[in-house]
CHARMM internal coordinates of N, CA and C (Angstrom, degrees):
IC EDIT
DIST 1 N 1 CA 1.4510
DIST 1 CA 1 C 1.5282
ANGL 1 N 1 CA 1 C 110.78
DIST 1 C 2 N 1.3273
ANGL 1 CA 1 C 2 N 116.00
DIHE 1 N 1 CA 1 C 2 N -52.86
DIST 2 N 2 CA 1.4551
ANGL 1 C 2 N 2 CA 119.41
DIHE 1 CA 1 C 2 N 2 CA -178.78
DIST 2 CA 2 C 1.5182
ANGL 2 N 2 CA 2 C 112.04
DIHE 1 C 2 N 2 CA 2 C -65.37
DIST 2 C 3 N 1.3128
ANGL 2 CA 2 C 3 N 116.29
DIHE 2 N 2 CA 2 C 3 N -32.85
DIST 3 N 3 CA 1.4567
ANGL 2 C 3 N 3 CA 120.35
DIHE 2 CA 2 C 3 N 3 CA 179.50
DIST 3 CA 3 C 1.5193
ANGL 3 N 3 CA 3 C 110.65
DIHE 2 C 3 N 3 CA 3 C -64.26
DIST 3 C 4 N 1.3238
ANGL 3 CA 3 C 4 N 116.79
DIHE 3 N 3 CA 3 C 4 N -41.05
DIST 4 N 4 CA 1.4637
ANGL 3 C 4 N 4 CA 120.54
DIHE 3 CA 3 C 4 N 4 CA 178.67
DIST 4 CA 4 C 1.5234
ANGL 4 N 4 CA 4 C 110.96
DIHE 3 C 4 N 4 CA 4 C -66.93
DIST 4 C 5 N 1.3145
ANGL 4 CA 4 C 5 N 117.53
DIHE 4 N 4 CA 4 C 5 N -39.43
DIST 5 N 5 CA 1.4615
ANGL 4 C 5 N 5 CA 120.53
DIHE 4 CA 4 C 5 N 5 CA 179.24
DIST 5 CA 5 C 1.5250
ANGL 5 N 5 CA 5 C 111.66
DIHE 4 C 5 N 5 CA 5 C -66.71
DIST 5 C 6 N 1.3171
ANGL 5 CA 5 C 6 N 116.40
DIHE 5 N 5 CA 5 C 6 N -42.41
DIST 6 N 6 CA 1.4634
ANGL 5 C 6 N 6 CA 120.32
DIHE 5 CA 5 C 6 N 6 CA 178.32
DIST 6 CA 6 C 1.5221
ANGL 6 N 6 CA 6 C 110.11
DIHE 5 C 6 N 6 CA 6 C -66.21
DIST 6 C 7 N 1.3302
ANGL 6 CA 6 C 7 N 117.85
DIHE 6 N 6 CA 6 C 7 N -40.09
DIST 7 N 7 CA 1.4585
ANGL 6 C 7 N 7 CA 121.72
DIHE 6 CA 6 C 7 N 7 CA 177.80
DIST 7 CA 7 C 1.5205
ANGL 7 N 7 CA 7 C 111.77
DIHE 6 C 7 N 7 CA 7 C -63.05
DIST 7 C 8 N 1.3274
ANGL 7 CA 7 C 8 N 117.09
DIHE 7 N 7 CA 7 C 8 N -44.50
DIST 8 N 8 CA 1.4636
ANGL 7 C 8 N 8 CA 120.60
DIHE 7 CA 7 C 8 N 8 CA 177.72
DIST 8 CA 8 C 1.5266
ANGL 8 N 8 CA 8 C 110.83
DIHE 7 C 8 N 8 CA 8 C -64.42
DIST 8 C 9 N 1.3264
ANGL 8 CA 8 C 9 N 116.85
DIHE 8 N 8 CA 8 C 9 N -40.10
DIST 9 N 9 CA 1.4625
ANGL 8 C 9 N 9 CA 120.77
DIHE 8 CA 8 C 9 N 9 CA 178.76
DIST 9 CA 9 C 1.5230
ANGL 9 N 9 CA 9 C 111.08
DIHE 8 C 9 N 9 CA 9 C -62.92
DIST 9 C 10 N 1.3387
ANGL 9 CA 9 C 10 N 117.12
DIHE 9 N 9 CA 9 C 10 N -45.08
DIST 10 N 10 CA 1.4642
ANGL 9 C 10 N 10 CA 120.38
DIHE 9 CA 9 C 10 N 10 CA 178.93
DIST 10 CA 10 C 1.5254
ANGL 10 N 10 CA 10 C 111.71
DIHE 9 C 10 N 10 CA 10 C -64.25
DIST 10 C 11 N 1.3183
ANGL 10 CA 10 C 11 N 116.87
DIHE 10 N 10 CA 10 C 11 N -41.08
DIST 11 N 11 CA 1.4591
ANGL 10 C 11 N 11 CA 120.42
DIHE 10 CA 10 C 11 N 11 CA -179.84
DIST 11 CA 11 C 1.5265
ANGL 11 N 11 CA 11 C 110.75
DIHE 10 C 11 N 11 CA 11 C -63.69
DIST 11 C 12 N 1.3165
ANGL 11 CA 11 C 12 N 117.52
DIHE 11 N 11 CA 11 C 12 N -45.13
DIST 12 N 12 CA 1.4717
ANGL 11 C 12 N 12 CA 121.33
DIHE 11 CA 11 C 12 N 12 CA 179.97
DIST 12 CA 12 C 1.5202
ANGL 12 N 12 CA 12 C 110.47
DIHE 11 C 12 N 12 CA 12 C -67.63
DIST 12 C 13 N 1.3243
ANGL 12 CA 12 C 13 N 118.25
DIHE 12 N 12 CA 12 C 13 N -39.37
DIST 13 N 13 CA 1.4673
ANGL 12 C 13 N 13 CA 120.60
DIHE 12 CA 12 C 13 N 13 CA 177.33
DIST 13 CA 13 C 1.5237
ANGL 13 N 13 CA 13 C 111.30
DIHE 12 C 13 N 13 CA 13 C -62.89
DIST 13 C 14 N 1.3264
ANGL 13 CA 13 C 14 N 117.78
DIHE 13 N 13 CA 13 C 14 N -40.66
DIST 14 N 14 CA 1.4587
ANGL 13 C 14 N 14 CA 120.84
DIHE 13 CA 13 C 14 N 14 CA 176.80
DIST 14 CA 14 C 1.5078
ANGL 14 N 14 CA 14 C 112.04
DIHE 13 C 14 N 14 CA 14 C -63.34
DIST 14 C 15 N 1.3152
ANGL 14 CA 14 C 15 N 117.24
DIHE 14 N 14 CA 14 C 15 N -41.87
DIST 15 N 15 CA 1.4610
ANGL 14 C 15 N 15 CA 121.82
DIHE 14 CA 14 C 15 N 15 CA 178.39
DIST 15 CA 15 C 1.5264
ANGL 15 N 15 CA 15 C 111.01
DIHE 14 C 15 N 15 CA 15 C -64.03
DIST 15 C 16 N 1.3215
ANGL 15 CA 15 C 16 N 116.92
DIHE 15 N 15 CA 15 C 16 N -45.44
DIST 16 N 16 CA 1.4689
ANGL 15 C 16 N 16 CA 120.64
DIHE 15 CA 15 C 16 N 16 CA 178.83
DIST 16 CA 16 C 1.5246
ANGL 16 N 16 CA 16 C 111.89
DIHE 15 C 16 N 16 CA 16 C -66.35
DIST 16 C 17 N 1.3248
ANGL 16 CA 16 C 17 N 117.18
DIHE 16 N 16 CA 16 C 17 N -36.74
DIST 17 N 17 CA 1.4574
ANGL 16 C 17 N 17 CA 120.49
DIHE 16 CA 16 C 17 N 17 CA 178.35
DIST 17 CA 17 C 1.5290
ANGL 17 N 17 CA 17 C 111.00
DIHE 16 C 17 N 17 CA 17 C -63.25
DIST 17 C 18 N 1.3256
ANGL 17 CA 17 C 18 N 116.35
DIHE 17 N 17 CA 17 C 18 N -42.29
DIST 18 N 18 CA 1.4615
ANGL 17 C 18 N 18 CA 119.38
DIHE 17 CA 17 C 18 N 18 CA -179.95
DIST 18 CA 18 C 1.5280
ANGL 18 N 18 CA 18 C 111.14
DIHE 17 C 18 N 18 CA 18 C -69.60
DIST 18 C 19 N 1.3219
ANGL 18 CA 18 C 19 N 118.06
DIHE 18 N 18 CA 18 C 19 N -37.30
DIST 19 N 19 CA 1.4631
ANGL 18 C 19 N 19 CA 120.69
DIHE 18 CA 18 C 19 N 19 CA 177.28
DIST 19 CA 19 C 1.5249
ANGL 19 N 19 CA 19 C 110.57
DIHE 18 C 19 N 19 CA 19 C -66.46
DIST 19 C 20 N 1.3283
ANGL 19 CA 19 C 20 N 117.05
DIHE 19 N 19 CA 19 C 20 N -42.38
DIST 20 N 20 CA 1.4596
ANGL 19 C 20 N 20 CA 120.69
DIHE 19 CA 19 C 20 N 20 CA 178.97
DIST 20 CA 20 C 1.5258
ANGL 20 N 20 CA 20 C 110.56
DIHE 19 C 20 N 20 CA 20 C -64.75
DIST 20 C 21 N 1.3223
ANGL 20 CA 20 C 21 N 116.81
DIHE 20 N 20 CA 20 C 21 N -38.97
DIST 21 N 21 CA 1.4605
ANGL 20 C 21 N 21 CA 120.88
DIHE 20 CA 20 C 21 N 21 CA 179.39
DIST 21 CA 21 C 1.5197
ANGL 21 N 21 CA 21 C 112.14
DIHE 20 C 21 N 21 CA 21 C -66.97
DIST 21 C 22 N 1.3175
ANGL 21 CA 21 C 22 N 117.26
DIHE 21 N 21 CA 21 C 22 N -37.51
DIST 22 N 22 CA 1.4661
ANGL 21 C 22 N 22 CA 120.38
DIHE 21 CA 21 C 22 N 22 CA -179.61
DIST 22 CA 22 C 1.5188
ANGL 22 N 22 CA 22 C 111.55
DIHE 21 C 22 N 22 CA 22 C -73.04
DIST 22 C 23 N 1.3113
ANGL 22 CA 22 C 23 N 117.58
DIHE 22 N 22 CA 22 C 23 N -34.95
DIST 23 N 23 CA 1.4618
ANGL 22 C 23 N 23 CA 120.70
DIHE 22 CA 22 C 23 N 23 CA -176.96
DIST 23 CA 23 C 1.5219
ANGL 23 N 23 CA 23 C 113.58
DIHE 22 C 23 N 23 CA 23 C -92.18
DIST 23 C 24 N 1.3168
ANGL 23 CA 23 C 24 N 117.67
DIHE 23 N 23 CA 23 C 24 N -23.60
DIST 24 N 24 CA 1.4519
ANGL 23 C 24 N 24 CA 120.54
DIHE 23 CA 23 C 24 N 24 CA -172.51
DIST 24 CA 24 C 1.5143
ANGL 24 N 24 CA 24 C 115.78
DIHE 23 C 24 N 24 CA 24 C -91.32
DIST 24 C 25 N 1.3126
ANGL 24 CA 24 C 25 N 119.30
DIHE 24 N 24 CA 24 C 25 N -2.74
DIST 25 N 25 CA 1.4623
ANGL 24 C 25 N 25 CA 120.67
DIHE 24 CA 24 C 25 N 25 CA -175.09
DIST 25 CA 25 C 1.5154
ANGL 25 N 25 CA 25 C 114.13
DIHE 24 C 25 N 25 CA 25 C -88.81
DIST 25 C 26 N 1.3087
ANGL 25 CA 25 C 26 N 118.37
DIHE 25 N 25 CA 25 C 26 N -12.61
DIST 26 N 26 CA 1.4596
ANGL 25 C 26 N 26 CA 119.71
DIHE 25 CA 25 C 26 N 26 CA -175.33
DIST 26 CA 26 C 1.5174
ANGL 26 N 26 CA 26 C 109.87
DIHE 25 C 26 N 26 CA 26 C -150.93
DIST 26 C 27 N 1.2996
ANGL 26 CA 26 C 27 N 114.42
DIHE 26 N 26 CA 26 C 27 N 165.56
DIST 27 N 27 CA 1.4634
ANGL 26 C 27 N 27 CA 119.77
DIHE 26 CA 26 C 27 N 27 CA 173.94
DIST 27 CA 27 C 1.5160
ANGL 27 N 27 CA 27 C 108.54
DIHE 26 C 27 N 27 CA 27 C -76.93
DIST 27 C 28 N 1.3087
ANGL 27 CA 27 C 28 N 117.08
DIHE 27 N 27 CA 27 C 28 N 137.21
DIST 28 N 28 CA 1.4501
ANGL 27 C 28 N 28 CA 120.15
DIHE 27 CA 27 C 28 N 28 CA -174.81
DIST 28 CA 28 C 1.5228
ANGL 28 N 28 CA 28 C 112.75
DIHE 27 C 28 N 28 CA 28 C -85.37
DIST 28 C 29 N 1.3105
ANGL 28 CA 28 C 29 N 118.59
DIHE 28 N 28 CA 28 C 29 N -34.22
DIST 29 N 29 CA 1.4595
ANGL 28 C 29 N 29 CA 120.10
DIHE 28 CA 28 C 29 N 29 CA -176.09
DIST 29 CA 29 C 1.5259
ANGL 29 N 29 CA 29 C 110.41
DIHE 28 C 29 N 29 CA 29 C -127.48
DIST 29 C 30 N 1.2995
ANGL 29 CA 29 C 30 N 115.74
DIHE 29 N 29 CA 29 C 30 N 77.65
DIST 30 N 30 CA 1.4493
ANGL 29 C 30 N 30 CA 121.50
DIHE 29 CA 29 C 30 N 30 CA 178.44
DIST 30 CA 30 C 1.5296
ANGL 30 N 30 CA 30 C 108.03
DIHE 29 C 30 N 30 CA 30 C -112.86
DIST 30 C 31 N 1.3324
ANGL 30 CA 30 C 31 N 117.91
DIHE 30 N 30 CA 30 C 31 N 111.48
DIST 31 N 31 CA 1.4652
ANGL 30 C 31 N 31 CA 119.14
DIHE 30 CA 30 C 31 N 31 CA -178.32
DIST 31 CA 31 C 1.5246
ANGL 31 N 31 CA 31 C 111.18
DIHE 30 C 31 N 31 CA 31 C -68.18
DIST 31 C 32 N 1.3364
ANGL 31 CA 31 C 32 N 117.61
DIHE 31 N 31 CA 31 C 32 N 157.38
DIST 32 N 32 CA 1.4667
ANGL 31 C 32 N 32 CA 120.66
DIHE 31 CA 31 C 32 N 32 CA 178.41
DIST 32 CA 32 C 1.5252
ANGL 32 N 32 CA 32 C 111.08
DIHE 31 C 32 N 32 CA 32 C -58.94
DIST 32 C 33 N 1.3248
ANGL 32 CA 32 C 33 N 116.71
DIHE 32 N 32 CA 32 C 33 N 139.58
DIST 33 N 33 CA 1.4697
ANGL 32 C 33 N 33 CA 120.98
DIHE 32 CA 32 C 33 N 33 CA -176.33
DIST 33 CA 33 C 1.5226
ANGL 33 N 33 CA 33 C 112.90
DIHE 32 C 33 N 33 CA 33 C -88.85
DIST 33 C 34 N 1.3206
ANGL 33 CA 33 C 34 N 116.78
DIHE 33 N 33 CA 33 C 34 N -35.75
DIST 34 N 34 CA 1.4600
ANGL 33 C 34 N 34 CA 118.83
DIHE 33 CA 33 C 34 N 34 CA -176.28
DIST 34 CA 34 C 1.5239
ANGL 34 N 34 CA 34 C 110.48
DIHE 33 C 34 N 34 CA 34 C -84.52
DIST 34 C 35 N 1.3279
ANGL 34 CA 34 C 35 N 115.26
DIHE 34 N 34 CA 34 C 35 N 150.07
DIST 35 N 35 CA 1.4548
ANGL 34 C 35 N 35 CA 119.83
DIHE 34 CA 34 C 35 N 35 CA 178.51
DIST 35 CA 35 C 1.5275
ANGL 35 N 35 CA 35 C 111.02
DIHE 34 C 35 N 35 CA 35 C -78.79
DIST 35 C 36 N 1.3409
ANGL 35 CA 35 C 36 N 117.45
DIHE 35 N 35 CA 35 C 36 N -14.55
DIST 36 N 36 CA 1.4583
ANGL 35 C 36 N 36 CA 120.73
DIHE 35 CA 35 C 36 N 36 CA 178.58
DIST 36 CA 36 C 1.5176
ANGL 36 N 36 CA 36 C 111.79
DIHE 35 C 36 N 36 CA 36 C -75.17
DIST 36 C 37 N 1.2925
ANGL 36 CA 36 C 37 N 116.62
DIHE 36 N 36 CA 36 C 37 N -28.07
DIST 37 N 37 CA 1.4533
ANGL 36 C 37 N 37 CA 121.24
DIHE 36 CA 36 C 37 N 37 CA -178.45
DIST 37 CA 37 C 1.5233
ANGL 37 N 37 CA 37 C 108.80
DIHE 36 C 37 N 37 CA 37 C -79.47
DIST 37 C 38 N 1.3170
ANGL 37 CA 37 C 38 N 116.70
DIHE 37 N 37 CA 37 C 38 N 111.54
DIST 38 N 38 CA 1.4635
ANGL 37 C 38 N 38 CA 121.51
DIHE 37 CA 37 C 38 N 38 CA -174.72
DIST 38 CA 38 C 1.5331
ANGL 38 N 38 CA 38 C 112.88
DIHE 37 C 38 N 38 CA 38 C -97.36
DIST 38 C 39 N 1.3114
ANGL 38 CA 38 C 39 N 116.81
DIHE 38 N 38 CA 38 C 39 N 12.63
DIST 39 N 39 CA 1.4551
ANGL 38 C 39 N 39 CA 118.67
DIHE 38 CA 38 C 39 N 39 CA 179.13
DIST 39 CA 39 C 1.5228
ANGL 39 N 39 CA 39 C 110.16
DIHE 38 C 39 N 39 CA 39 C -68.40
DIST 39 C 40 N 1.3072
ANGL 39 CA 39 C 40 N 115.93
DIHE 39 N 39 CA 39 C 40 N 146.02
DIST 40 N 40 CA 1.4556
ANGL 39 C 40 N 40 CA 119.64
DIHE 39 CA 39 C 40 N 40 CA 178.43
DIST 40 CA 40 C 1.5280
ANGL 40 N 40 CA 40 C 111.91
DIHE 39 C 40 N 40 CA 40 C -104.92
DIST 40 C 41 N 1.3114
ANGL 40 CA 40 C 41 N 116.99
DIHE 40 N 40 CA 40 C 41 N 7.38
DIST 41 N 41 CA 1.4531
ANGL 40 C 41 N 41 CA 120.81
DIHE 40 CA 40 C 41 N 41 CA -179.05
DIST 41 CA 41 C 1.5282
ANGL 41 N 41 CA 41 C 110.57
DIHE 40 C 41 N 41 CA 41 C -89.65
DIST 41 C 42 N 1.3044
ANGL 41 CA 41 C 42 N 116.06
DIHE 41 N 41 CA 41 C 42 N 154.40
DIST 42 N 42 CA 1.4657
ANGL 41 C 42 N 42 CA 121.39
DIHE 41 CA 41 C 42 N 42 CA 176.47
DIST 42 CA 42 C 1.5241
ANGL 42 N 42 CA 42 C 111.84
DIHE 41 C 42 N 42 CA 42 C -97.55
DIST 42 C 43 N 1.3247
ANGL 42 CA 42 C 43 N 116.39
DIHE 42 N 42 CA 42 C 43 N 3.65
DIST 43 N 43 CA 1.4605
ANGL 42 C 43 N 43 CA 119.94
DIHE 42 CA 42 C 43 N 43 CA -179.91
DIST 43 CA 43 C 1.5251
ANGL 43 N 43 CA 43 C 109.70
DIHE 42 C 43 N 43 CA 43 C -69.13
DIST 43 C 44 N 1.3381
ANGL 43 CA 43 C 44 N 118.25
DIHE 43 N 43 CA 43 C 44 N 132.93
DIST 44 N 44 CA 1.4596
ANGL 43 C 44 N 44 CA 120.47
DIHE 43 CA 43 C 44 N 44 CA 179.27
DIST 44 CA 44 C 1.5225
ANGL 44 N 44 CA 44 C 111.77
DIHE 43 C 44 N 44 CA 44 C -62.87
DIST 44 C 45 N 1.3302
ANGL 44 CA 44 C 45 N 115.88
DIHE 44 N 44 CA 44 C 45 N 151.86
DIST 45 N 45 CA 1.4595
ANGL 44 C 45 N 45 CA 120.43
DIHE 44 CA 44 C 45 N 45 CA 178.53
DIST 45 CA 45 C 1.5253
ANGL 45 N 45 CA 45 C 110.30
DIHE 44 C 45 N 45 CA 45 C -65.66
DIST 45 C 46 N 1.3204
ANGL 45 CA 45 C 46 N 116.10
DIHE 45 N 45 CA 45 C 46 N 145.20
DIST 46 N 46 CA 1.4560
ANGL 45 C 46 N 46 CA 120.83
DIHE 45 CA 45 C 46 N 46 CA 175.83
DIST 46 CA 46 C 1.5099
ANGL 46 N 46 CA 46 C 114.35
DIHE 45 C 46 N 46 CA 46 C 66.23
DIST 46 C 47 N 1.3167
ANGL 46 CA 46 C 47 N 118.31
DIHE 46 N 46 CA 46 C 47 N 28.58
DIST 47 N 47 CA 1.4526
ANGL 46 C 47 N 47 CA 121.24
DIHE 46 CA 46 C 47 N 47 CA -176.67
DIST 47 CA 47 C 1.5231
ANGL 47 N 47 CA 47 C 111.26
DIHE 46 C 47 N 47 CA 47 C -63.15
DIST 47 C 48 N 1.3146
ANGL 47 CA 47 C 48 N 117.42
DIHE 47 N 47 CA 47 C 48 N -59.74
DIST 48 N 48 CA 1.4523
ANGL 47 C 48 N 48 CA 120.79
DIHE 47 CA 47 C 48 N 48 CA 179.32
DIST 48 CA 48 C 1.5157
ANGL 48 N 48 CA 48 C 112.64
DIHE 47 C 48 N 48 CA 48 C 56.18
DIST 48 C 49 N 1.3081
ANGL 48 CA 48 C 49 N 116.02
DIHE 48 N 48 CA 48 C 49 N -162.48
DIST 49 N 49 CA 1.4659
ANGL 48 C 49 N 49 CA 121.45
DIHE 48 CA 48 C 49 N 49 CA 178.06
DIST 49 CA 49 C 1.5225
ANGL 49 N 49 CA 49 C 112.15
DIHE 48 C 49 N 49 CA 49 C -115.03
DIST 49 C 50 N 1.3327
ANGL 49 CA 49 C 50 N 117.15
DIHE 49 N 49 CA 49 C 50 N 18.96
DIST 50 N 50 CA 1.4645
ANGL 49 C 50 N 50 CA 119.92
DIHE 49 CA 49 C 50 N 50 CA -179.15
DIST 50 CA 50 C 1.5188
ANGL 50 N 50 CA 50 C 112.11
DIHE 49 C 50 N 50 CA 50 C -64.09
DIST 50 C 51 N 1.3358
ANGL 50 CA 50 C 51 N 117.60
DIHE 50 N 50 CA 50 C 51 N -28.58
DIST 51 N 51 CA 1.4581
ANGL 50 C 51 N 51 CA 119.13
DIHE 50 CA 50 C 51 N 51 CA -177.45
DIST 51 CA 51 C 1.5257
ANGL 51 N 51 CA 51 C 112.10
DIHE 50 C 51 N 51 CA 51 C -70.60
DIST 51 C 52 N 1.3359
ANGL 51 CA 51 C 52 N 117.93
DIHE 51 N 51 CA 51 C 52 N -10.82
DIST 52 N 52 CA 1.4569
ANGL 51 C 52 N 52 CA 121.04
DIHE 51 CA 51 C 52 N 52 CA 177.45
DIST 52 CA 52 C 1.5224
ANGL 52 N 52 CA 52 C 113.02
DIHE 51 C 52 N 52 CA 52 C -95.80
DIST 52 C 53 N 1.3197
ANGL 52 CA 52 C 53 N 117.91
DIHE 52 N 52 CA 52 C 53 N 0.14
DIST 53 N 53 CA 1.4621
ANGL 52 C 53 N 53 CA 121.42
DIHE 52 CA 52 C 53 N 53 CA -175.77
DIST 53 CA 53 C 1.5161
ANGL 53 N 53 CA 53 C 113.04
DIHE 52 C 53 N 53 CA 53 C -68.88
DIST 53 C 54 N 1.3264
ANGL 53 CA 53 C 54 N 116.92
DIHE 53 N 53 CA 53 C 54 N 154.74
DIST 54 N 54 CA 1.4695
ANGL 53 C 54 N 54 CA 120.33
DIHE 53 CA 53 C 54 N 54 CA -178.93
DIST 54 CA 54 C 1.5271
ANGL 54 N 54 CA 54 C 113.25
DIHE 53 C 54 N 54 CA 54 C -69.83
DIST 54 C 55 N 1.3444
ANGL 54 CA 54 C 55 N 118.37
DIHE 54 N 54 CA 54 C 55 N -19.73
DIST 55 N 55 CA 1.4590
ANGL 54 C 55 N 55 CA 119.92
DIHE 54 CA 54 C 55 N 55 CA 179.45
DIST 55 CA 55 C 1.5234
ANGL 55 N 55 CA 55 C 110.48
DIHE 54 C 55 N 55 CA 55 C -67.25
DIST 55 C 56 N 1.3177
ANGL 55 CA 55 C 56 N 117.17
DIHE 55 N 55 CA 55 C 56 N -40.43
DIST 56 N 56 CA 1.4637
ANGL 55 C 56 N 56 CA 120.66
DIHE 55 CA 55 C 56 N 56 CA 179.18
DIST 56 CA 56 C 1.5171
ANGL 56 N 56 CA 56 C 112.39
DIHE 55 C 56 N 56 CA 56 C -79.97
DIST 56 C 57 N 1.3145
ANGL 56 CA 56 C 57 N 117.46
DIHE 56 N 56 CA 56 C 57 N -24.41
DIST 57 N 57 CA 1.4587
ANGL 56 C 57 N 57 CA 121.41
DIHE 56 CA 56 C 57 N 57 CA -173.90
DIST 57 CA 57 C 1.5243
ANGL 57 N 57 CA 57 C 113.04
DIHE 56 C 57 N 57 CA 57 C -114.41
DIST 57 C 58 N 1.3194
ANGL 57 CA 57 C 58 N 117.91
DIHE 57 N 57 CA 57 C 58 N 28.11
DIST 58 N 58 CA 1.4550
ANGL 57 C 58 N 58 CA 120.02
DIHE 57 CA 57 C 58 N 58 CA -174.50
DIST 58 CA 58 C 1.5298
ANGL 58 N 58 CA 58 C 111.86
DIHE 57 C 58 N 58 CA 58 C -63.29
DIST 58 C 59 N 1.3138
ANGL 58 CA 58 C 59 N 117.92
DIHE 58 N 58 CA 58 C 59 N -36.08
DIST 59 N 59 CA 1.4630
ANGL 58 C 59 N 59 CA 119.59
DIHE 58 CA 58 C 59 N 59 CA -179.25
DIST 59 CA 59 C 1.5259
ANGL 59 N 59 CA 59 C 110.84
DIHE 58 C 59 N 59 CA 59 C -68.87
DIST 59 C 60 N 1.3240
ANGL 59 CA 59 C 60 N 117.00
DIHE 59 N 59 CA 59 C 60 N -42.73
DIST 60 N 60 CA 1.4606
ANGL 59 C 60 N 60 CA 120.13
DIHE 59 CA 59 C 60 N 60 CA 177.32
DIST 60 CA 60 C 1.5125
ANGL 60 N 60 CA 60 C 112.21
DIHE 59 C 60 N 60 CA 60 C -63.62
DIST 60 C 61 N 1.3225
ANGL 60 CA 60 C 61 N 116.34
DIHE 60 N 60 CA 60 C 61 N -40.87
DIST 61 N 61 CA 1.4679
ANGL 60 C 61 N 61 CA 120.25
DIHE 60 CA 60 C 61 N 61 CA 178.08
DIST 61 CA 61 C 1.5293
ANGL 61 N 61 CA 61 C 110.12
DIHE 60 C 61 N 61 CA 61 C -64.81
DIST 61 C 62 N 1.3257
ANGL 61 CA 61 C 62 N 116.96
DIHE 61 N 61 CA 61 C 62 N -40.52
DIST 62 N 62 CA 1.4678
ANGL 61 C 62 N 62 CA 120.31
DIHE 61 CA 61 C 62 N 62 CA 179.36
DIST 62 CA 62 C 1.5323
ANGL 62 N 62 CA 62 C 111.11
DIHE 61 C 62 N 62 CA 62 C -65.87
DIST 62 C 63 N 1.3292
ANGL 62 CA 62 C 63 N 117.32
DIHE 62 N 62 CA 62 C 63 N -41.42
DIST 63 N 63 CA 1.4652
ANGL 62 C 63 N 63 CA 120.03
DIHE 62 CA 62 C 63 N 63 CA 177.59
DIST 63 CA 63 C 1.5235
ANGL 63 N 63 CA 63 C 111.12
DIHE 62 C 63 N 63 CA 63 C -62.99
DIST 63 C 64 N 1.3322
ANGL 63 CA 63 C 64 N 116.15
DIHE 63 N 63 CA 63 C 64 N -43.97
DIST 64 N 64 CA 1.4629
ANGL 63 C 64 N 64 CA 119.34
DIHE 63 CA 63 C 64 N 64 CA 179.34
DIST 64 CA 64 C 1.5225
ANGL 64 N 64 CA 64 C 111.86
DIHE 63 C 64 N 64 CA 64 C -65.51
DIST 64 C 65 N 1.3297
ANGL 64 CA 64 C 65 N 117.13
DIHE 64 N 64 CA 64 C 65 N -40.00
DIST 65 N 65 CA 1.4659
ANGL 64 C 65 N 65 CA 120.26
DIHE 64 CA 64 C 65 N 65 CA 179.34
DIST 65 CA 65 C 1.5274
ANGL 65 N 65 CA 65 C 110.92
DIHE 64 C 65 N 65 CA 65 C -66.03
DIST 65 C 66 N 1.3264
ANGL 65 CA 65 C 66 N 116.54
DIHE 65 N 65 CA 65 C 66 N -42.77
DIST 66 N 66 CA 1.4661
ANGL 65 C 66 N 66 CA 119.47
DIHE 65 CA 65 C 66 N 66 CA 177.83
DIST 66 CA 66 C 1.5191
ANGL 66 N 66 CA 66 C 111.82
DIHE 65 C 66 N 66 CA 66 C -63.40
DIST 66 C 67 N 1.3258
ANGL 66 CA 66 C 67 N 116.32
DIHE 66 N 66 CA 66 C 67 N -41.67
DIST 67 N 67 CA 1.4550
ANGL 66 C 67 N 67 CA 119.46
DIHE 66 CA 66 C 67 N 67 CA 177.61
DIST 67 CA 67 C 1.5136
ANGL 67 N 67 CA 67 C 112.18
DIHE 66 C 67 N 67 CA 67 C -65.77
DIST 67 C 68 N 1.3326
ANGL 67 CA 67 C 68 N 117.36
DIHE 67 N 67 CA 67 C 68 N -38.75
DIST 68 N 68 CA 1.4624
ANGL 67 C 68 N 68 CA 120.58
DIHE 67 CA 67 C 68 N 68 CA 178.25
DIST 68 CA 68 C 1.5221
ANGL 68 N 68 CA 68 C 111.23
DIHE 67 C 68 N 68 CA 68 C -65.16
DIST 68 C 69 N 1.3301
ANGL 68 CA 68 C 69 N 117.11
DIHE 68 N 68 CA 68 C 69 N -40.12
DIST 69 N 69 CA 1.4620
ANGL 68 C 69 N 69 CA 120.24
DIHE 68 CA 68 C 69 N 69 CA 178.47
DIST 69 CA 69 C 1.5248
ANGL 69 N 69 CA 69 C 110.11
DIHE 68 C 69 N 69 CA 69 C -63.66
DIST 69 C 70 N 1.3264
ANGL 69 CA 69 C 70 N 116.77
DIHE 69 N 69 CA 69 C 70 N -43.43
DIST 70 N 70 CA 1.4671
ANGL 69 C 70 N 70 CA 119.10
DIHE 69 CA 69 C 70 N 70 CA 178.34
DIST 70 CA 70 C 1.5236
ANGL 70 N 70 CA 70 C 111.77
DIHE 69 C 70 N 70 CA 70 C -64.53
DIST 70 C 71 N 1.3246
ANGL 70 CA 70 C 71 N 116.58
DIHE 70 N 70 CA 70 C 71 N -38.07
DIST 71 N 71 CA 1.4596
ANGL 70 C 71 N 71 CA 118.99
DIHE 70 CA 70 C 71 N 71 CA 178.99
DIST 71 CA 71 C 1.5295
ANGL 71 N 71 CA 71 C 112.20
DIHE 70 C 71 N 71 CA 71 C -68.57
DIST 71 C 72 N 1.3171
ANGL 71 CA 71 C 72 N 116.26
DIHE 71 N 71 CA 71 C 72 N -38.80
DIST 72 N 72 CA 1.4651
ANGL 71 C 72 N 72 CA 119.25
DIHE 71 CA 71 C 72 N 72 CA -176.43
DIST 72 CA 72 C 1.5243
ANGL 72 N 72 CA 72 C 113.47
DIHE 71 C 72 N 72 CA 72 C -78.61
DIST 72 C 73 N 1.3377
ANGL 72 CA 72 C 73 N 116.77
DIHE 72 N 72 CA 72 C 73 N -41.71
DIST 73 N 73 CA 1.4566
ANGL 72 C 73 N 73 CA 119.90
DIHE 72 CA 72 C 73 N 73 CA -171.28
DIST 73 CA 73 C 1.5255
ANGL 73 N 73 CA 73 C 114.07
DIHE 72 C 73 N 73 CA 73 C -114.35
DIST 73 C 74 N 1.3061
ANGL 73 CA 73 C 74 N 118.41
DIHE 73 N 73 CA 73 C 74 N -6.44
DIST 74 N 74 CA 1.4576
ANGL 73 C 74 N 74 CA 120.41
DIHE 73 CA 73 C 74 N 74 CA -175.69
DIST 74 CA 74 C 1.5080
ANGL 74 N 74 CA 74 C 114.75
DIHE 73 C 74 N 74 CA 74 C -85.17
DIST 74 C 75 N 1.3128
ANGL 74 CA 74 C 75 N 117.59
DIHE 74 N 74 CA 74 C 75 N -22.13
DIST 75 N 75 CA 1.4574
ANGL 74 C 75 N 75 CA 120.58
DIHE 74 CA 74 C 75 N 75 CA -178.48
DIST 75 CA 75 C 1.5217
ANGL 75 N 75 CA 75 C 108.67
DIHE 74 C 75 N 75 CA 75 C -93.61
DIST 75 C 76 N 1.3487
ANGL 75 CA 75 C 76 N 117.47
DIHE 75 N 75 CA 75 C 76 N 122.47
DIST 76 N 76 CA 1.4785
ANGL 75 C 76 N 76 CA 119.61
DIHE 75 CA 75 C 76 N 76 CA -177.92
DIST 76 CA 76 C 1.5170
ANGL 76 N 76 CA 76 C 112.08
DIHE 75 C 76 N 76 CA 76 C -72.86
END
COOR INIT
IC SEED 1 N 1 CA 1 C
IC BUILD
């Protein structure tokens, strides 16, 4: 019982950590500053998908993996 609760807690903490890391590193709605930039999007320049990489999210991935292992193999 406790193993399943701890596993679920670790998995949810890892998920929340990765979401907080992806959203908390930059301003989400910053309009372009220069008048030369004619884009109408509010997406920051150079966004890409680097913020989803495992190098930046290693702790969240480790928490989720540990929680998944406890959920899968910890309950008899």
